[in-house]
N, C-alpha and C positions, 0 to 999 in steps of 0.2 A: 569841628572837633579841636578841642582845645587841651588835649593830652599832651603833658611836656615830655613824656619819654622820647628817646631819640628813635628814629627809624634806622635800621641797619640796611645798608645798601652795598649790595656785592658787585664788584666790576669783575667782569671777564675780559681781559684785553682791553682795546679802546673803543669796541663796537658793541657791547652788551652791558646792561646793568638790571640788576632785580633787586627787589625789596625781600629782605630776609627777616621778616617780622609777621607774627602771626596775624596782626591786624591788617597789614598792607600786602599779604603773601599774595602773588599772582601778578602783582603789578610790575611790569618790567618794559624795557625799551631798547631798541638797537639802532644802529647808525652811528655817525661820527660825533654826534652830540648827544649820546645816549643818557648822560647824567642829567643834562638840561630838560631832556625830552620826558624823562622819568619824573623829575620834579614838576614839570607842568602836568602830568598826568596826575600827579598826587594833588596838586591846586584844584584841577578840573574835578576831582573826587571829593573835594571838600575839607581836605586837611588844611588846618592852619599853616600858613606860610611861615610864620615864626618858629615851627616846630623843627628842631635840630635832626640833620641826617648825619649819620657817621657812616663814612666810606671805608670800605675794607677791598683789598686785592690779595690773593694768595693768601687768605688767613691773616693778615696783618692790616692794622688800622693805619690808614694813608690819610685822612683828615676829616675835618668837622665843618658843618656849615648848616644854613638853614635850608628849608625848601624854597623860600623866596628867593634867596640869593643863588641858589642853584639854578632855578628857573630863568634867572636873568644872565648870570655870568659865566657858566661853565663852557 
């Protein structure tokens, strides 16, 4: 999938992350490395690793990264 639109990721505390994007809705992860796990799930589902992720917490944007970087470094 080579879509360049960012995927919105909503973080709930430090233990749960979920995609808030019609295309990736339903992909979520829990645990201490939930953002990394979510990014790995997106890669496993065939999303382009260069596709941007935009991270939100409590309605505020808190950062941007790529799926690949989040899968490696979070």
